[in-house]
VMD Tcl script that draws the C-alpha trace (Angstrom):
set ca {
  {85.97 73.91 86.24}
  {82.40 73.34 85.11}
  {80.52 70.80 87.21}
  {79.05 69.22 84.08}
  {82.38 68.65 82.30}
  {81.79 64.87 82.26}
  {78.34 65.36 80.75}
  {79.95 67.48 78.03}
  {82.51 64.73 77.50}
  {79.77 62.11 77.24}
  {77.91 64.20 74.67}
  {81.09 64.59 72.62}
  {81.93 60.88 72.73}
  {78.37 60.15 71.69}
  {79.06 61.85 68.35}
  {81.72 59.35 67.36}
  {81.55 55.77 66.08}
  {78.78 53.80 67.83}
  {78.33 56.57 70.34}
  {78.34 56.87 74.11}
  {74.65 57.04 75.04}
  {73.24 58.19 78.35}
  {71.61 55.75 80.74}
  {69.15 56.13 83.60}
  {71.70 54.64 85.99}
  {74.43 57.09 85.01}
  {76.99 54.29 84.73}
  {78.59 56.00 81.73}
  {79.55 59.02 83.88}
  {81.15 56.70 86.45}
  {83.23 55.21 83.63}
  {84.35 58.63 82.43}
  {85.28 59.77 85.94}
  {87.40 56.65 86.36}
  {89.16 57.27 83.03}
  {89.54 61.07 82.80}
  {90.53 63.80 85.21}
  {88.53 67.02 84.81}
  {91.53 68.63 83.11}
  {91.79 65.75 80.64}
  {88.04 65.84 79.96}
  {88.27 69.55 79.14}
  {91.26 68.94 76.84}
  {89.38 66.21 74.96}
  {86.65 68.74 74.14}
  {89.25 70.87 72.33}
  {90.45 67.97 70.15}
  {89.34 66.51 66.83}
  {89.54 63.06 65.24}
  {92.38 64.36 63.05}
  {96.04 64.27 64.06}
  {97.22 67.67 65.32}
  {100.28 69.09 67.05}
  {100.03 70.37 70.62}
  {100.74 73.85 69.24}
  {97.78 73.65 66.87}
  {95.43 72.51 69.63}
  {96.77 75.14 72.01}
  {96.24 77.93 69.49}
  {92.63 76.91 68.92}
  {91.96 76.51 72.66}
  {93.78 79.70 73.66}
  {96.12 77.84 76.00}
  {99.83 77.62 76.70}
  {101.45 75.15 74.23}
  {103.78 73.63 76.85}
  {100.86 73.02 79.22}
  {98.80 71.49 76.42}
  {101.71 69.25 75.38}
  {102.13 67.94 78.93}
  {98.43 67.14 79.28}
  {98.32 65.43 75.86}
  {101.37 63.32 76.68}
  {99.72 62.03 79.84}
  {96.39 61.44 78.10}
  {98.16 59.35 75.47}
  {99.94 57.34 78.18}
  {96.57 56.83 79.89}
  {95.03 55.47 76.68}
  {92.54 58.33 76.31}
  {93.72 59.64 72.93}
  {95.91 58.44 70.05}
  {99.54 59.53 69.63}
  {101.46 59.41 66.32}
  {105.21 59.88 66.07}
  {107.15 60.58 62.87}
  {110.71 61.63 63.57}
  {110.55 64.57 65.95}
  {106.95 65.37 65.02}
  {104.37 64.19 67.58}
  {100.67 64.60 66.88}
  {97.56 63.63 68.79}
  {93.94 62.82 67.93}
  {90.74 62.19 69.83}
  {89.37 58.65 69.59}
  {85.88 57.19 70.11}
  {85.14 54.99 73.11}
  {84.64 51.94 70.83}
  {86.85 51.28 68.93}
  {89.27 53.52 70.80}
  {89.86 54.41 74.43}
  {88.05 51.30 75.72}
  {90.55 49.08 73.88}
  {93.44 51.25 75.13}
  {92.60 50.46 78.79}
  {94.39 47.10 78.90}
  {96.77 48.14 81.70}
  {94.04 50.00 83.59}
  {91.40 47.25 83.56}
  {90.50 46.34 87.12}
  {87.41 44.66 88.55}
  {85.57 47.94 89.17}
  {86.14 49.23 85.65}
  {85.31 45.82 84.16}
  {81.98 45.63 85.97}
  {81.10 49.21 85.02}
  {81.79 48.45 81.35}
  {79.80 45.22 81.54}
  {76.84 47.09 83.03}
  {77.10 49.82 80.39}
  {77.19 47.35 77.51}
  {74.08 45.65 78.87}
  {72.19 48.91 79.43}
  {73.03 51.00 76.39}
  {76.34 50.61 74.60}
  {76.53 48.43 71.49}
  {72.78 47.88 71.28}
  {72.88 48.35 67.48}
  {69.36 49.76 67.50}
  {70.33 52.35 64.91}
  {70.98 51.62 61.24}
  {74.70 52.29 61.52}
  {77.73 50.43 60.28}
  {79.86 48.50 62.74}
  {83.45 49.70 63.26}
  {84.42 46.04 62.88}
  {83.65 43.55 60.11}
  {83.79 39.78 59.80}
  {85.96 37.85 57.38}
  {86.09 34.05 56.96}
  {88.70 31.94 58.69}
  {91.35 30.89 56.20}
  {90.60 27.17 56.33}
  {86.97 27.79 55.32}
  {87.95 29.24 51.93}
  {88.31 26.37 49.46}
  {89.63 28.31 46.45}
  {86.53 27.80 44.31}
  {85.94 31.56 44.23}
  {88.20 34.62 44.45}
  {88.69 36.30 47.82}
  {89.87 39.90 48.05}
  {93.00 40.54 50.13}
  {90.98 42.60 52.62}
  {88.73 39.56 53.17}
  {91.66 37.22 53.88}
  {93.19 37.31 57.37}
  {96.50 35.82 56.26}
  {96.84 38.33 53.41}
  {96.03 41.20 55.76}
  {98.91 40.06 57.97}
  {101.30 39.60 55.02}
  {100.73 43.19 53.85}
  {101.89 44.73 57.15}
  {105.28 46.33 57.76}
  {104.78 46.34 61.53}
  {102.74 43.83 63.53}
  {102.19 43.87 67.28}
  {100.17 41.39 69.32}
  {98.07 42.41 72.33}
  {95.79 40.69 74.79}
  {92.07 40.82 73.97}
  {90.56 43.67 76.00}
  {87.15 41.98 76.04}
  {88.55 38.72 77.42}
  {90.67 40.57 79.96}
  {87.56 42.45 81.09}
  {85.54 39.25 81.43}
  {88.32 37.59 83.44}
  {88.17 40.52 85.88}
  {84.45 39.88 86.41}
  {84.91 36.14 86.98}
  {84.06 34.83 83.52}
  {87.16 32.72 83.01}
  {86.90 32.10 79.28}
  {89.40 29.44 78.24}
  {90.20 30.98 74.85}
  {93.75 32.42 74.53}
  {94.34 36.04 75.54}
  {97.09 37.22 73.20}
  {95.05 37.26 69.97}
  {94.56 40.90 68.89}
  {96.80 42.30 66.16}
  {97.65 45.98 65.69}
  {99.48 47.32 62.66}
  {101.65 50.25 61.59}
  {101.39 53.40 63.71}
  {98.76 51.69 65.85}
  {101.36 49.02 66.66}
  {103.86 51.73 67.63}
  {101.30 53.30 69.97}
  {100.45 49.99 71.65}
  {104.09 48.99 72.11}
  {105.13 52.41 73.45}
  {102.27 52.26 75.95}
  {103.25 48.77 77.07}
  {100.05 47.22 75.69}
  {101.58 44.91 73.08}
  {104.82 43.46 71.72}
  {106.17 43.57 68.18}
  {106.25 40.19 66.44}
  {107.55 38.89 63.09}
  {105.16 37.84 60.34}
  {105.88 34.15 60.90}
  {104.69 34.32 64.51}
  {101.64 36.35 63.50}
  {100.61 33.69 60.97}
  {101.05 30.97 63.59}
  {98.92 32.88 66.10}
  {96.21 33.38 63.48}
  {96.14 29.65 62.72}
  {95.75 28.89 66.43}
  {92.92 31.42 66.69}
  {91.03 29.59 63.98}
  {91.57 26.26 65.75}
  {90.17 27.75 68.97}
  {87.04 28.89 67.12}
  {87.64 32.64 67.22}
  {85.99 35.01 64.74}
  {88.26 37.17 62.55}
  {87.22 40.81 62.97}
  {89.47 43.41 61.35}
  {88.73 47.10 61.61}
  {86.10 47.93 58.99}
  {88.38 49.55 56.39}
  {90.35 48.25 53.38}
  {93.70 48.64 55.14}
  {92.86 48.07 58.83}
  {94.93 49.32 61.74}
  {94.18 46.13 63.61}
  {92.42 42.77 63.60}
  {90.76 41.03 66.53}
  {90.01 37.36 67.07}
  {86.81 37.18 69.05}
  {84.58 34.82 70.99}
  {80.84 35.13 71.53}
  {81.08 34.97 75.32}
  {83.47 37.91 75.78}
  {83.47 40.16 72.70}
  {81.17 43.15 73.16}
  {80.33 43.28 69.44}
  {79.50 39.57 69.16}
  {77.51 39.64 72.40}
  {75.47 42.53 71.01}
  {74.98 40.74 67.68}
  {73.62 37.68 69.49}
  {70.87 39.90 70.92}
  {70.07 41.46 67.53}
  {67.34 39.79 65.41}
  {69.24 40.26 62.13}
  {73.01 40.59 62.57}
  {73.55 40.47 58.79}
  {71.96 43.92 58.54}
  {74.83 45.36 60.60}
  {77.94 43.29 59.89}
  {79.83 43.92 56.67}
  {80.46 40.41 55.35}
  {80.59 38.90 51.88}
  {79.95 35.29 52.79}
  {77.36 32.97 54.30}
  {77.43 29.33 55.32}
  {75.22 26.84 53.45}
  {74.33 23.25 54.35}
  {74.15 20.21 52.09}
  {71.28 18.38 53.83}
  {72.24 15.04 52.31}
  {75.69 15.18 53.91}
  {74.69 16.55 57.33}
  {75.28 14.01 60.12}
  {73.49 16.07 62.80}
  {76.58 15.89 65.02}
  {76.08 19.32 66.58}
  {79.64 20.55 66.01}
  {78.59 23.49 63.85}
  {75.99 24.72 66.33}
  {78.63 24.70 69.07}
  {81.19 26.54 66.90}
  {78.79 29.30 65.83}
  {79.34 32.47 67.87}
  {76.11 34.29 66.90}
  {73.40 31.60 67.29}
  {72.93 31.27 63.52}
  {72.65 27.46 63.38}
  {69.74 25.33 64.58}
  {68.33 21.92 63.63}
  {65.09 21.06 61.84}
  {62.68 18.26 62.76}
  {64.82 15.78 60.85}
  {67.94 16.74 62.78}
  {69.52 18.55 59.83}
  {71.49 21.73 60.45}
  {69.81 24.93 59.28}
  {71.66 28.22 58.79}
  {69.63 31.36 59.53}
  {70.52 33.75 56.70}
  {69.53 36.73 58.85}
  {72.04 35.74 61.52}
  {75.03 34.17 59.75}
  {77.94 36.61 59.58}
  {80.11 34.44 57.31}
  {82.97 33.69 59.70}
  {83.31 30.10 58.43}
  {84.04 28.53 61.83}
  {81.27 25.97 61.38}
  {82.88 24.74 58.16}
  {86.35 23.93 59.41}
  {85.25 21.20 61.85}
  {82.33 19.65 59.95}
  {83.21 15.91 59.82}
  {81.16 15.23 56.68}
  {81.96 18.48 54.82}
  {78.26 19.28 54.71}
  {78.91 22.98 55.21}
  {80.54 25.40 52.80}
  {80.88 29.14 52.29}
  {78.77 30.90 49.69}
  {80.04 34.26 48.43}
  {77.57 37.10 47.99}
  {76.37 37.82 44.47}
  {78.27 40.47 42.56}
  {75.53 43.09 43.02}
  {75.54 42.47 46.81}
  {79.32 42.41 47.27}
  {80.45 44.90 49.88}
  {83.76 46.73 49.93}
  {84.77 48.30 53.24}
  {85.47 52.04 53.46}
  {88.86 53.18 52.19}
  {89.88 54.91 55.42}
  {88.93 55.43 59.05}
  {87.75 58.94 58.17}
  {85.37 57.55 55.55}
  {84.11 54.92 58.00}
  {83.48 57.44 60.78}
  {81.76 59.79 58.32}
  {79.46 56.96 57.16}
  {78.57 55.93 60.72}
  {78.02 59.56 61.69}
  {75.74 60.21 58.72}
  {73.58 57.19 59.52}
  {73.41 58.08 63.21}
  {72.71 61.75 62.51}
  {75.70 62.97 64.54}
  {78.43 65.53 63.82}
  {82.14 64.79 63.52}
  {82.91 68.47 64.10}
  {83.47 68.76 67.87}
  {80.43 70.24 69.57}
  {82.48 73.04 71.14}
  {83.63 74.16 67.69}
  {80.26 73.69 66.01}
  {78.65 75.98 68.60}
  {80.92 78.92 67.70}
}
mol new
graphics top color blue
foreach p $ca { graphics top sphere $p radius 0.5 }
foreach p [lrange $ca 0 end-1] q [lrange $ca 1 end] { graphics top cylinder $p $q radius 0.2 }
display resetview
């Protein structure tokens, strides 16, 4: 087995989604060695982002189909790749690190892994230095939408839930990670929804439980009360939706460091303040998860248009109703990609990477 198999794996993961950049410390290689065996790392290099049978992968890799099937089954159980079942047909696909195998590590998250991930996020991952789309987007909390303007179903958390045939609820991987490092965030843990085949995968792997729509709607209402940001996957029909806090969520923590989060986050709304109604109570500043609200010399709340991601949390607790959501103009309205493939292709194009696995592109 090649000694640099983990470096090859890092380079491959770096092609997908927000990447998997190298660091001077080499923390990313420590993460990969904790997640993948050498055999699993080599198998990942023979996979694509598209669902394939073990036989198809084996034929391309020149390997025994039964051996490939056994390795893929274990990789799926370990949360390293995605598994899709339809009747007797089982197919597998490679996944990025974020959103992907990092989120699949719920059962494997221990203090060592948590601290390695924390270090990596601080050093390189999710720095958003490149002009690339985020795999997540922000939609307003339901209570912040007053009905004075139309809201598309993909911008409405409750409607996203109502359109699902299967809903599973999982613990927030970011909050679980922070708990392991001693940051005991008091926000609830069981707040991340997964849908459809993604729900099947999570439940089969023991990462989530199936729930009825009524329970899902109740959980979503509680998330809004706790001041969590709605972040579905950045496609029209998302495979999941997270409810995030600024102290734990890797994406929100990265956005807080960025000078202009609105350049990265796909959102169609911004908060606006009626200065005459503002009571300078400070509630909105406390609720904001991305440091978008400050106060002027007169004590009036000011929303930074370069930072506000349109989550609407500041609006729902304003005692004087001084805050409201403003929809983007028609020429600035953004529609998310139609599929994960379209999203990954867009991110890849902006990052200058290749969705064709490097091993195949080199042939």
